[in-house]
C-alpha positions as CSV (number, residue, x, y, z in Angstrom):
1,X,105.0,105.4,109.1
2,X,103.9,103.3,106.1
3,X,101.9,100.3,107.2
4,X,101.3,97.0,105.4
5,X,98.1,95.3,106.7
6,X,96.9,91.7,106.2
7,X,93.2,91.2,106.7
8,X,90.8,88.3,106.6
9,X,87.9,90.3,105.0
10,X,87.6,93.9,104.1
11,X,83.9,94.6,103.6
12,X,82.1,97.3,105.5
13,X,78.8,95.4,105.2
14,X,80.1,92.0,106.5
15,X,78.0,91.2,109.7
16,X,80.9,89.5,111.4
17,X,84.0,91.2,110.0
18,X,82.7,94.6,109.0
19,X,84.4,96.1,112.1
20,X,87.8,95.7,110.3
21,X,86.9,98.6,108.0
22,X,86.7,100.8,111.2
23,X,90.0,99.6,112.3
24,X,91.6,100.4,109.0
25,X,90.1,103.9,109.1
26,X,91.4,104.4,112.6
27,X,94.9,103.2,111.8
28,X,94.9,105.4,108.7
29,X,94.7,108.5,110.9
30,X,97.8,107.5,112.7
31,X,100.1,106.7,109.8
32,X,101.0,108.1,106.4
33,X,99.7,105.2,104.3
34,X,98.1,101.8,104.7
35,X,98.4,99.0,102.1
36,X,95.9,96.2,102.8
37,X,96.1,92.7,101.3
38,X,92.9,91.0,102.1
39,X,91.7,87.4,101.7
40,X,88.3,88.7,100.3
41,X,86.8,92.1,99.6
42,X,83.3,93.5,99.5
43,X,82.2,97.1,99.9
44,X,85.4,99.2,100.4
45,X,85.0,102.3,102.6
46,X,88.5,103.6,103.4
47,X,90.2,107.0,103.3
48,X,92.5,108.2,100.5
49,X,95.7,107.1,102.1
50,X,94.6,103.4,102.0
51,X,94.9,101.0,99.2
52,X,93.1,97.6,99.2
53,X,94.2,94.5,97.3
54,X,92.2,91.3,97.4
55,X,93.7,87.8,96.7
56,X,90.3,86.9,95.2
57,X,88.4,84.6,97.5
58,X,85.2,86.6,96.7
59,X,85.9,85.7,93.1
60,X,86.2,82.0,93.8
61,X,89.9,81.8,93.2
62,X,91.6,78.5,94.2
63,X,94.0,78.4,97.1
64,X,96.9,78.1,94.7
65,X,95.9,81.1,92.8
66,X,95.2,83.1,96.0
67,X,98.8,82.4,97.1
68,X,100.1,83.7,93.7
69,X,97.9,86.8,94.0
70,X,99.2,87.4,97.5
71,X,102.8,87.4,96.4
72,X,102.0,89.5,93.3
73,X,100.4,92.2,95.5
74,X,103.1,91.9,98.2
75,X,106.0,92.3,95.7
76,X,104.2,95.2,94.0
77,X,103.7,97.1,97.2
78,X,107.4,96.5,98.3
79,X,108.6,97.6,94.9
80,X,106.6,100.8,94.9
81,X,106.9,101.9,98.5
82,X,109.0,101.6,101.6
83,X,107.1,99.7,104.3
84,X,107.9,100.4,107.9
85,X,105.8,97.7,109.6
86,X,103.4,94.9,108.9
87,X,100.2,94.2,110.9
88,X,98.6,90.8,110.2
89,X,95.1,90.7,111.6
90,X,93.3,87.4,112.2
91,X,95.2,85.6,109.4
92,X,98.4,83.8,110.6
93,X,98.6,82.2,107.1
94,X,99.6,85.5,105.6
95,X,102.2,86.1,108.3
96,X,103.8,82.7,107.4
97,X,103.7,83.5,103.6
98,X,105.2,87.0,104.0
99,X,107.7,86.5,106.8
100,X,110.7,85.4,104.6
101,X,110.3,88.4,102.3
102,X,109.6,90.9,105.0
103,X,112.4,89.8,107.2
104,X,114.8,90.1,104.2
105,X,113.5,93.7,103.9
106,X,113.9,94.4,107.6
107,X,110.1,94.9,108.0
108,X,108.8,93.9,111.5
109,X,105.7,91.8,111.8
110,X,102.9,92.2,114.4
111,X,100.3,89.5,114.3
112,X,96.9,89.7,116.0
113,X,95.3,86.5,117.3
114,X,92.4,86.2,119.7
115,X,90.9,82.7,119.5
116,X,91.1,79.5,121.7
117,X,92.3,77.3,118.8
118,X,96.0,76.5,119.1
119,X,97.1,75.4,115.6
120,X,100.5,74.8,114.0
121,X,99.9,77.9,111.9
122,X,99.6,80.0,115.1
123,X,102.8,78.5,116.6
124,X,104.7,79.2,113.4
125,X,103.3,82.7,113.0
126,X,104.3,83.3,116.7
127,X,107.8,82.3,115.9
128,X,108.0,84.4,112.8
129,X,106.4,87.5,114.3
130,X,108.2,90.3,116.2
131,X,105.2,90.8,118.4
132,X,101.8,89.1,119.0
133,X,98.8,91.1,120.1
134,X,95.4,90.2,121.4
135,X,92.3,91.8,122.8
136,X,92.5,89.9,126.1
137,X,95.2,88.0,127.8
138,X,93.0,84.9,128.1
139,X,92.2,85.0,124.3
140,X,95.7,84.1,123.3
141,X,96.3,80.3,123.7
142,X,100.1,80.2,123.2
143,X,103.3,81.4,124.8
144,X,103.4,84.9,126.4
145,X,107.0,85.8,125.5
146,X,105.9,88.1,122.6
147,X,102.3,88.9,123.6
148,X,101.0,92.4,124.2
149,X,97.3,92.9,125.2
150,X,95.9,95.9,123.3
151,X,92.1,95.8,123.8
152,X,89.3,95.0,121.4
153,X,89.0,98.2,119.4
154,X,85.3,99.1,119.9
155,X,84.0,102.2,118.0
156,X,82.6,103.9,121.1
157,X,81.1,106.7,119.1
158,X,79.0,104.2,117.1
159,X,78.2,102.0,120.0
160,X,77.0,104.6,122.4
161,X,73.8,105.3,124.5
162,X,71.4,107.7,122.9
163,X,68.8,108.0,125.6
164,X,66.6,105.2,124.3
165,X,65.1,103.4,127.3
166,X,64.9,99.6,127.3
167,X,61.7,98.1,125.9
168,X,59.0,96.5,127.9
169,X,58.6,93.6,128.4
170,X,62.3,93.4,128.8
171,X,64.5,92.0,126.0
172,X,67.3,89.6,126.8
173,X,69.5,90.0,123.7
174,X,72.1,87.5,122.4
175,X,73.9,88.9,119.3
176,X,76.5,87.1,117.2
177,X,77.1,84.2,114.9
178,X,75.1,81.0,115.3
179,X,77.8,78.5,116.2
180,X,78.1,75.7,118.8
181,X,80.9,77.6,120.5
182,X,78.4,80.3,121.4
183,X,76.4,77.8,123.5
184,X,72.9,79.1,122.8
185,X,71.3,75.9,124.3
186,X,72.3,77.0,127.8
187,X,70.5,80.3,127.2
188,X,67.3,78.6,126.0
189,X,67.3,76.3,129.0
190,X,67.9,79.2,131.3
191,X,65.0,81.1,129.6
192,X,62.7,78.1,130.4
193,X,63.8,78.2,134.0
194,X,63.3,82.0,134.3
195,X,59.8,81.8,132.7
196,X,58.8,79.2,135.3
197,X,60.3,80.9,138.3
198,X,59.9,84.6,137.7
199,X,56.4,84.7,136.3
200,X,56.9,88.0,134.5
201,X,56.9,88.5,130.7
202,X,60.2,88.8,128.9
203,X,61.6,88.1,125.5
204,X,64.8,86.5,124.4
205,X,66.0,87.8,121.0
206,X,68.8,86.0,119.2
207,X,70.3,88.1,116.4
208,X,72.7,86.4,114.1
209,X,73.0,83.7,111.4
210,X,74.9,80.5,110.8
211,X,78.1,80.1,108.8
212,X,78.2,77.0,106.5
213,X,76.4,73.7,106.5
214,X,77.3,72.9,110.1
215,X,76.0,76.3,111.2
216,X,72.7,75.6,109.4
217,X,72.3,72.3,111.3
218,X,73.1,74.0,114.5
219,X,70.5,76.8,113.9
220,X,67.8,74.2,113.2
221,X,68.7,72.4,116.4
222,X,68.2,75.7,118.3
223,X,64.7,76.2,116.9
224,X,63.9,72.6,117.7
225,X,65.1,73.0,121.3
226,X,63.0,76.2,121.6
227,X,59.9,74.3,120.5
228,X,60.7,71.4,122.8
229,X,61.0,73.8,125.8
230,X,57.7,75.5,124.7
231,X,59.5,78.8,124.2
232,X,57.9,79.8,120.9
233,X,56.3,82.9,122.5
234,X,59.5,83.8,124.4
235,X,62.4,83.2,122.0
236,X,62.7,85.1,118.7
237,X,65.3,84.5,116.1
238,X,66.4,87.5,114.0
239,X,68.7,87.5,110.9
240,X,72.2,88.8,111.1
241,X,72.6,92.6,110.5
242,X,75.5,94.8,109.5
243,X,77.6,96.2,112.4
244,X,76.0,99.7,111.9
245,X,72.5,98.2,112.6
246,X,73.5,96.6,115.9
247,X,73.4,99.7,118.2
248,X,69.6,100.0,118.1
249,X,69.3,96.4,119.2
250,X,71.7,97.0,122.1
251,X,69.7,100.1,123.2
252,X,66.4,98.3,123.0
253,X,67.4,95.5,125.3
254,X,67.6,95.4,129.1
255,X,70.7,93.2,129.0
256,X,72.7,91.0,126.7
257,X,73.9,87.5,127.3
258,X,77.1,86.0,125.8
259,X,77.9,82.4,126.4
260,X,81.2,82.0,124.7
261,X,83.7,80.3,127.1
262,X,86.9,81.7,128.4
263,X,89.6,81.7,125.7
264,X,87.9,84.0,123.2
265,X,87.4,87.8,122.9
266,X,83.9,88.2,121.7
267,X,83.4,91.9,120.7
268,X,79.6,91.9,121.1
269,X,80.1,91.8,124.8
270,X,81.9,95.1,124.7
271,X,79.6,96.6,122.1
272,X,76.6,96.1,124.3
273,X,78.4,97.5,127.3
274,X,79.6,100.5,125.3
275,X,75.9,101.2,124.6
276,X,75.4,101.3,128.4
277,X,73.8,97.8,128.7
278,X,74.9,95.1,131.2
279,X,76.2,91.9,129.7
280,X,76.1,88.5,131.4
281,X,79.2,86.5,130.3
282,X,80.7,83.1,130.8
283,X,84.2,84.3,129.8
284,X,86.6,85.1,132.7
285,X,88.7,87.1,130.2
286,X,86.2,90.0,130.7
287,X,86.6,90.2,134.5
288,X,88.8,93.3,134.3
289,X,86.3,95.2,132.1
290,X,83.3,94.1,134.2
291,X,85.1,95.7,137.2
292,X,83.1,96.0,140.4
293,X,80.2,94.1,138.7
294,X,82.2,91.0,137.8
295,X,80.6,88.7,140.3
296,X,77.1,89.7,139.3
297,X,77.8,89.5,135.5
298,X,79.9,86.4,135.3
299,X,78.0,83.0,135.3
300,X,79.3,79.5,135.2
301,X,79.9,78.4,131.6
302,X,77.2,75.8,130.5
303,X,75.2,76.2,133.7
304,X,71.6,77.2,132.9
305,X,70.7,77.3,136.6
306,X,73.3,79.9,137.4
307,X,72.5,81.9,134.3
308,X,68.7,81.9,135.1
309,X,69.4,83.1,138.7
310,X,71.6,85.9,137.6
311,X,69.2,86.9,134.8
312,X,66.4,87.2,137.3
313,X,68.5,89.3,139.7
314,X,69.3,91.7,136.9
315,X,65.7,91.9,135.6
316,X,64.5,92.7,139.1
317,X,66.9,95.6,139.6
318,X,65.6,99.1,139.6
319,X,66.0,101.1,136.4
320,X,68.3,103.6,138.0
321,X,70.6,100.9,139.2
322,X,70.8,99.4,135.8
323,X,71.6,102.8,134.3
324,X,74.4,103.3,136.9
325,X,75.8,99.8,136.1
326,X,75.6,100.6,132.3
327,X,77.4,103.9,132.7
328,X,80.2,102.3,134.7
329,X,80.6,99.5,132.2
330,X,80.7,101.9,129.3
331,X,83.4,103.9,131.0
332,X,85.5,100.7,131.4
333,X,85.1,99.9,127.7
334,X,86.2,103.4,126.7
335,X,89.2,103.1,128.9
336,X,90.3,99.6,128.0
337,X,88.9,98.8,124.5
338,X,88.2,102.0,122.5
339,X,89.1,102.0,118.8
340,X,91.1,105.2,119.2
341,X,93.0,103.7,122.1
342,X,93.7,100.5,120.1
343,X,95.0,102.4,117.1
344,X,97.3,104.5,119.3
345,X,98.7,101.4,121.1
346,X,99.2,99.5,117.9
347,X,100.9,102.5,116.2
348,X,103.3,102.9,119.1
349,X,104.2,99.2,118.8
350,X,104.8,99.6,115.1
351,X,107.0,102.6,115.7
352,X,109.1,101.0,118.4
353,X,109.7,97.8,116.3
354,X,110.5,99.8,113.2
355,X,113.0,102.0,115.0
356,X,114.6,98.9,116.6
357,X,114.9,97.2,113.2
358,X,116.3,100.3,111.5
359,X,118.9,100.6,114.2
360,X,120.1,97.0,113.7
361,X,119.4,96.3,110.0
């Protein structure tokens, strides 16, 4: 099996998309070779059977030149090697650009999409793809006729408990990009309610940074809201960190909060649970993974009252109960969302589609 992979960013140090390097490494163990065409590249950390080609966004290339670079790399790869399947990860634009060429060559296309935005590009990529895949069923906003749910692909060896006990006073962690869709104001308002009702010391630590000018304005508004609610001694903002620096944060916290609404698959939820920490979520898509604890760990989206009440209940639980909950949640993540399991499920899809195409092409 020789795989062609389209990627949004291939950079082991990227705080948001660094995980894709782990995905490439895992897929490379399942196939003979992987050729990656990426929108932008940074630090490349891949095995010897992987080749990475960037279309040059990190170099400031214009959109027109990036399209030319894309086709230059694509035709070179197809000229030099037989490709059995194409996996387009988080970039339906590349699916659209490549589809006429790959279909002419009999190469099946599998496109990953896990985001609430339903765009014309997604609709067209859906039509042009042989299979659509997503981490969660509720994270895919279009038709289900081609959809297969494959899990999130969490590196459960990296994101694992190591015996570190939660810190005191307890940390309520919120990790991820600073963006309005993450709904941090609800967390800040819930923290103010919890401070007034519980009467015990705790910290809210927000780890992440903004993206672009709109994100900068949003980050400033969060700091202003924290000051307005008199949370300066409670809420702490920390800069974004590479993926490999996140596990210590998860292990230090008592629990994590994720406020992204239903319709997304936010991997930080699963990373925290893989480290044995409960995660309060507003996303119904995680109900299966939460298992028997779903009613305790799901809160009403945008409702600080409900979030504050569920935070207090968790913080008042005995340490042994939290450990038992964390162990169960980690087991569910390993079963449903492990990186190894994702690579195996994807590879099986590639093989099935490739065999079907070869039988009819």
